[in-house]
PyMOL CGO cylinders between C-alpha atoms (Angstrom):
from pymol import cmd
from pymol.cgo import CYLINDER

trace = [
    CYLINDER, -27.27, -24.25, 3.24, -24.20, -23.10, 1.37, 0.3, 1, 1, 1, 1, 1, 1,
    CYLINDER, -24.20, -23.10, 1.37, -20.97, -22.20, 3.12, 0.3, 1, 1, 1, 1, 1, 1,
    CYLINDER, -20.97, -22.20, 3.12, -18.49, -19.52, 2.09, 0.3, 1, 1, 1, 1, 1, 1,
    CYLINDER, -18.49, -19.52, 2.09, -15.01, -19.26, 3.53, 0.3, 1, 1, 1, 1, 1, 1,
    CYLINDER, -15.01, -19.26, 3.53, -12.63, -16.45, 2.70, 0.3, 1, 1, 1, 1, 1, 1,
    CYLINDER, -12.63, -16.45, 2.70, -9.00, -16.95, 3.68, 0.3, 1, 1, 1, 1, 1, 1,
    CYLINDER, -9.00, -16.95, 3.68, -6.81, -13.95, 2.96, 0.3, 1, 1, 1, 1, 1, 1,
    CYLINDER, -6.81, -13.95, 2.96, -3.57, -12.23, 3.84, 0.3, 1, 1, 1, 1, 1, 1,
    CYLINDER, -3.57, -12.23, 3.84, -4.43, -9.53, 6.35, 0.3, 1, 1, 1, 1, 1, 1,
    CYLINDER, -4.43, -9.53, 6.35, -2.93, -6.77, 4.22, 0.3, 1, 1, 1, 1, 1, 1,
    CYLINDER, -2.93, -6.77, 4.22, -5.87, -7.13, 1.82, 0.3, 1, 1, 1, 1, 1, 1,
    CYLINDER, -5.87, -7.13, 1.82, -8.38, -4.32, 2.32, 0.3, 1, 1, 1, 1, 1, 1,
    CYLINDER, -8.38, -4.32, 2.32, -11.80, -6.00, 2.01, 0.3, 1, 1, 1, 1, 1, 1,
    CYLINDER, -11.80, -6.00, 2.01, -15.22, -5.58, 3.56, 0.3, 1, 1, 1, 1, 1, 1,
    CYLINDER, -15.22, -5.58, 3.56, -16.06, -9.22, 4.21, 0.3, 1, 1, 1, 1, 1, 1,
    CYLINDER, -16.06, -9.22, 4.21, -19.64, -8.41, 5.27, 0.3, 1, 1, 1, 1, 1, 1,
    CYLINDER, -19.64, -8.41, 5.27, -20.35, -6.88, 1.84, 0.3, 1, 1, 1, 1, 1, 1,
    CYLINDER, -20.35, -6.88, 1.84, -18.72, -9.81, 0.09, 0.3, 1, 1, 1, 1, 1, 1,
    CYLINDER, -18.72, -9.81, 0.09, -20.74, -12.28, 2.19, 0.3, 1, 1, 1, 1, 1, 1,
    CYLINDER, -20.74, -12.28, 2.19, -23.98, -10.51, 1.22, 0.3, 1, 1, 1, 1, 1, 1,
    CYLINDER, -23.98, -10.51, 1.22, -23.08, -10.34, -2.47, 0.3, 1, 1, 1, 1, 1, 1,
    CYLINDER, -23.08, -10.34, -2.47, -22.07, -14.01, -2.67, 0.3, 1, 1, 1, 1, 1, 1,
    CYLINDER, -22.07, -14.01, -2.67, -25.23, -15.12, -0.84, 0.3, 1, 1, 1, 1, 1, 1,
    CYLINDER, -25.23, -15.12, -0.84, -27.36, -13.06, -3.24, 0.3, 1, 1, 1, 1, 1, 1,
    CYLINDER, -27.36, -13.06, -3.24, -25.60, -14.56, -6.27, 0.3, 1, 1, 1, 1, 1, 1,
    CYLINDER, -25.60, -14.56, -6.27, -25.99, -18.13, -5.00, 0.3, 1, 1, 1, 1, 1, 1,
    CYLINDER, -25.99, -18.13, -5.00, -29.69, -17.61, -4.30, 0.3, 1, 1, 1, 1, 1, 1,
    CYLINDER, -29.69, -17.61, -4.30, -30.11, -15.88, -7.66, 0.3, 1, 1, 1, 1, 1, 1,
    CYLINDER, -30.11, -15.88, -7.66, -28.83, -19.02, -9.36, 0.3, 1, 1, 1, 1, 1, 1,
    CYLINDER, -28.83, -19.02, -9.36, -30.70, -21.39, -7.06, 0.3, 1, 1, 1, 1, 1, 1,
    CYLINDER, -30.70, -21.39, -7.06, -33.57, -20.05, -4.94, 0.3, 1, 1, 1, 1, 1, 1,
    CYLINDER, -33.57, -20.05, -4.94, -33.59, -23.31, -2.94, 0.3, 1, 1, 1, 1, 1, 1,
    CYLINDER, -33.59, -23.31, -2.94, -30.07, -22.69, -1.61, 0.3, 1, 1, 1, 1, 1, 1,
    CYLINDER, -30.07, -22.69, -1.61, -31.16, -20.79, 1.51, 0.3, 1, 1, 1, 1, 1, 1,
    CYLINDER, -31.16, -20.79, 1.51, -28.98, -18.87, 3.94, 0.3, 1, 1, 1, 1, 1, 1,
    CYLINDER, -28.98, -18.87, 3.94, -25.26, -18.89, 3.32, 0.3, 1, 1, 1, 1, 1, 1,
    CYLINDER, -25.26, -18.89, 3.32, -23.10, -19.42, 6.37, 0.3, 1, 1, 1, 1, 1, 1,
    CYLINDER, -23.10, -19.42, 6.37, -20.00, -17.33, 5.85, 0.3, 1, 1, 1, 1, 1, 1,
    CYLINDER, -20.00, -17.33, 5.85, -16.67, -17.03, 7.63, 0.3, 1, 1, 1, 1, 1, 1,
    CYLINDER, -16.67, -17.03, 7.63, -13.52, -15.01, 7.02, 0.3, 1, 1, 1, 1, 1, 1,
    CYLINDER, -13.52, -15.01, 7.02, -10.02, -15.90, 8.13, 0.3, 1, 1, 1, 1, 1, 1,
    CYLINDER, -10.02, -15.90, 8.13, -7.45, -13.12, 7.85, 0.3, 1, 1, 1, 1, 1, 1,
    CYLINDER, -7.45, -13.12, 7.85, -3.91, -14.44, 8.12, 0.3, 1, 1, 1, 1, 1, 1,
    CYLINDER, -3.91, -14.44, 8.12, -1.02, -12.43, 9.55, 0.3, 1, 1, 1, 1, 1, 1,
    CYLINDER, -1.02, -12.43, 9.55, 1.70, -14.79, 8.32, 0.3, 1, 1, 1, 1, 1, 1,
    CYLINDER, 1.70, -14.79, 8.32, 1.80, -15.17, 4.55, 0.3, 1, 1, 1, 1, 1, 1,
    CYLINDER, 1.80, -15.17, 4.55, 3.91, -14.85, 1.44, 0.3, 1, 1, 1, 1, 1, 1,
    CYLINDER, 3.91, -14.85, 1.44, 2.34, -12.60, -1.24, 0.3, 1, 1, 1, 1, 1, 1,
    CYLINDER, 2.34, -12.60, -1.24, -1.01, -10.84, -0.99, 0.3, 1, 1, 1, 1, 1, 1,
    CYLINDER, -1.01, -10.84, -0.99, -3.69, -13.36, -1.77, 0.3, 1, 1, 1, 1, 1, 1,
    CYLINDER, -3.69, -13.36, -1.77, -7.14, -14.68, -1.06, 0.3, 1, 1, 1, 1, 1, 1,
    CYLINDER, -7.14, -14.68, -1.06, -8.83, -18.06, -1.37, 0.3, 1, 1, 1, 1, 1, 1,
    CYLINDER, -8.83, -18.06, -1.37, -12.61, -18.24, -1.47, 0.3, 1, 1, 1, 1, 1, 1,
    CYLINDER, -12.61, -18.24, -1.47, -14.25, -21.63, -1.04, 0.3, 1, 1, 1, 1, 1, 1,
    CYLINDER, -14.25, -21.63, -1.04, -17.96, -22.06, -1.73, 0.3, 1, 1, 1, 1, 1, 1,
    CYLINDER, -17.96, -22.06, -1.73, -19.42, -25.36, -0.52, 0.3, 1, 1, 1, 1, 1, 1,
    CYLINDER, -19.42, -25.36, -0.52, -22.78, -26.56, -1.81, 0.3, 1, 1, 1, 1, 1, 1,
    CYLINDER, -22.78, -26.56, -1.81, -24.84, -29.70, -1.58, 0.3, 1, 1, 1, 1, 1, 1,
    CYLINDER, -24.84, -29.70, -1.58, -24.88, -31.91, -4.65, 0.3, 1, 1, 1, 1, 1, 1,
    CYLINDER, -24.88, -31.91, -4.65, -28.18, -31.55, -6.52, 0.3, 1, 1, 1, 1, 1, 1,
    CYLINDER, -28.18, -31.55, -6.52, -29.14, -32.67, -10.03, 0.3, 1, 1, 1, 1, 1, 1,
    CYLINDER, -29.14, -32.67, -10.03, -29.54, -29.12, -11.38, 0.3, 1, 1, 1, 1, 1, 1,
    CYLINDER, -29.54, -29.12, -11.38, -26.12, -28.04, -10.07, 0.3, 1, 1, 1, 1, 1, 1,
    CYLINDER, -26.12, -28.04, -10.07, -24.30, -29.35, -13.10, 0.3, 1, 1, 1, 1, 1, 1,
    CYLINDER, -24.30, -29.35, -13.10, -21.18, -28.18, -14.90, 0.3, 1, 1, 1, 1, 1, 1,
    CYLINDER, -21.18, -28.18, -14.90, -22.92, -25.25, -16.64, 0.3, 1, 1, 1, 1, 1, 1,
    CYLINDER, -22.92, -25.25, -16.64, -24.48, -24.11, -13.35, 0.3, 1, 1, 1, 1, 1, 1,
    CYLINDER, -24.48, -24.11, -13.35, -21.13, -24.34, -11.56, 0.3, 1, 1, 1, 1, 1, 1,
    CYLINDER, -21.13, -24.34, -11.56, -19.25, -22.51, -14.30, 0.3, 1, 1, 1, 1, 1, 1,
    CYLINDER, -19.25, -22.51, -14.30, -21.70, -19.59, -14.40, 0.3, 1, 1, 1, 1, 1, 1,
    CYLINDER, -21.70, -19.59, -14.40, -21.85, -19.41, -10.60, 0.3, 1, 1, 1, 1, 1, 1,
    CYLINDER, -21.85, -19.41, -10.60, -18.06, -19.27, -10.50, 0.3, 1, 1, 1, 1, 1, 1,
    CYLINDER, -18.06, -19.27, -10.50, -17.89, -16.50, -13.12, 0.3, 1, 1, 1, 1, 1, 1,
    CYLINDER, -17.89, -16.50, -13.12, -20.51, -14.40, -11.34, 0.3, 1, 1, 1, 1, 1, 1,
    CYLINDER, -20.51, -14.40, -11.34, -18.97, -14.82, -7.87, 0.3, 1, 1, 1, 1, 1, 1,
    CYLINDER, -18.97, -14.82, -7.87, -15.48, -14.00, -9.15, 0.3, 1, 1, 1, 1, 1, 1,
    CYLINDER, -15.48, -14.00, -9.15, -16.65, -10.82, -10.90, 0.3, 1, 1, 1, 1, 1, 1,
    CYLINDER, -16.65, -10.82, -10.90, -18.63, -9.67, -7.86, 0.3, 1, 1, 1, 1, 1, 1,
    CYLINDER, -18.63, -9.67, -7.86, -15.80, -10.23, -5.40, 0.3, 1, 1, 1, 1, 1, 1,
    CYLINDER, -15.80, -10.23, -5.40, -13.21, -8.56, -7.61, 0.3, 1, 1, 1, 1, 1, 1,
    CYLINDER, -13.21, -8.56, -7.61, -15.49, -5.51, -7.93, 0.3, 1, 1, 1, 1, 1, 1,
    CYLINDER, -15.49, -5.51, -7.93, -15.02, -5.05, -4.16, 0.3, 1, 1, 1, 1, 1, 1,
    CYLINDER, -15.02, -5.05, -4.16, -11.22, -5.37, -4.13, 0.3, 1, 1, 1, 1, 1, 1,
    CYLINDER, -11.22, -5.37, -4.13, -9.20, -2.18, -3.84, 0.3, 1, 1, 1, 1, 1, 1,
    CYLINDER, -9.20, -2.18, -3.84, -5.75, -3.64, -4.54, 0.3, 1, 1, 1, 1, 1, 1,
    CYLINDER, -5.75, -3.64, -4.54, -3.93, -6.28, -6.54, 0.3, 1, 1, 1, 1, 1, 1,
    CYLINDER, -3.93, -6.28, -6.54, -3.99, -9.79, -5.08, 0.3, 1, 1, 1, 1, 1, 1,
    CYLINDER, -3.99, -9.79, -5.08, -3.49, -13.37, -6.12, 0.3, 1, 1, 1, 1, 1, 1,
    CYLINDER, -3.49, -13.37, -6.12, -7.05, -14.68, -6.33, 0.3, 1, 1, 1, 1, 1, 1,
    CYLINDER, -7.05, -14.68, -6.33, -8.38, -18.23, -6.04, 0.3, 1, 1, 1, 1, 1, 1,
    CYLINDER, -8.38, -18.23, -6.04, -11.99, -19.41, -6.02, 0.3, 1, 1, 1, 1, 1, 1,
    CYLINDER, -11.99, -19.41, -6.02, -13.11, -22.99, -5.48, 0.3, 1, 1, 1, 1, 1, 1,
    CYLINDER, -13.11, -22.99, -5.48, -16.68, -24.24, -5.74, 0.3, 1, 1, 1, 1, 1, 1,
    CYLINDER, -16.68, -24.24, -5.74, -16.99, -27.65, -4.15, 0.3, 1, 1, 1, 1, 1, 1,
    CYLINDER, -16.99, -27.65, -4.15, -19.84, -30.06, -3.62, 0.3, 1, 1, 1, 1, 1, 1,
    CYLINDER, -19.84, -30.06, -3.62, -20.46, -32.03, -0.45, 0.3, 1, 1, 1, 1, 1, 1,
    CYLINDER, -20.46, -32.03, -0.45, -20.44, -35.80, -0.51, 0.3, 1, 1, 1, 1, 1, 1,
    CYLINDER, -20.44, -35.80, -0.51, -23.49, -38.00, 0.06, 0.3, 1, 1, 1, 1, 1, 1,
    CYLINDER, -23.49, -38.00, 0.06, -22.98, -38.34, 3.81, 0.3, 1, 1, 1, 1, 1, 1,
    CYLINDER, -22.98, -38.34, 3.81, -22.67, -34.64, 4.58, 0.3, 1, 1, 1, 1, 1, 1,
    CYLINDER, -22.67, -34.64, 4.58, -25.19, -33.58, 7.22, 0.3, 1, 1, 1, 1, 1, 1,
    CYLINDER, -25.19, -33.58, 7.22, -26.61, -30.09, 7.29, 0.3, 1, 1, 1, 1, 1, 1,
    CYLINDER, -26.61, -30.09, 7.29, -29.62, -28.95, 9.29, 0.3, 1, 1, 1, 1, 1, 1,
    CYLINDER, -29.62, -28.95, 9.29, -30.43, -26.68, 12.21, 0.3, 1, 1, 1, 1, 1, 1,
    CYLINDER, -30.43, -26.68, 12.21, -30.33, -27.01, 15.97, 0.3, 1, 1, 1, 1, 1, 1,
    CYLINDER, -30.33, -27.01, 15.97, -32.98, -24.84, 17.60, 0.3, 1, 1, 1, 1, 1, 1,
    CYLINDER, -32.98, -24.84, 17.60, -32.89, -24.04, 21.30, 0.3, 1, 1, 1, 1, 1, 1,
    CYLINDER, -32.89, -24.04, 21.30, -36.24, -23.06, 22.80, 0.3, 1, 1, 1, 1, 1, 1,
    CYLINDER, -36.24, -23.06, 22.80, -36.47, -19.31, 23.20, 0.3, 1, 1, 1, 1, 1, 1,
    CYLINDER, -36.47, -19.31, 23.20, -33.62, -18.66, 20.77, 0.3, 1, 1, 1, 1, 1, 1,
    CYLINDER, -33.62, -18.66, 20.77, -33.92, -17.58, 17.13, 0.3, 1, 1, 1, 1, 1, 1,
    CYLINDER, -33.92, -17.58, 17.13, -31.82, -18.01, 14.00, 0.3, 1, 1, 1, 1, 1, 1,
    CYLINDER, -31.82, -18.01, 14.00, -31.63, -15.18, 11.49, 0.3, 1, 1, 1, 1, 1, 1,
    CYLINDER, -31.63, -15.18, 11.49, -32.71, -16.00, 7.96, 0.3, 1, 1, 1, 1, 1, 1,
    CYLINDER, -32.71, -16.00, 7.96, -32.58, -14.43, 4.53, 0.3, 1, 1, 1, 1, 1, 1,
    CYLINDER, -32.58, -14.43, 4.53, -35.50, -12.11, 5.26, 0.3, 1, 1, 1, 1, 1, 1,
    CYLINDER, -35.50, -12.11, 5.26, -33.91, -10.74, 8.46, 0.3, 1, 1, 1, 1, 1, 1,
]
cmd.load_cgo(trace, "trace")
């Protein structure tokens, strides 16, 4: 269950929904076991310089090595920049969760979570 957070100055013209979909597709293209990607965007009204910081958080797995991380970073950066309509300072961080990170689901009877196929 990857997480993507986009923090950006609110003068940046971006379609976060498109970026969320593209990043999720890239992550699952590199690792089909990744699953749904929980994504959040945080526009900021108080800033100095137009910028954005994207953080991708993944669980540590043996196949997610340096080569995997490098290629994932390259692909995500290229895809996001293809959606940008203006010049910005750009930062991308791919981080891995520590051993005691808990991720799962909480299902309430009668309620439904959307998944990749929805």
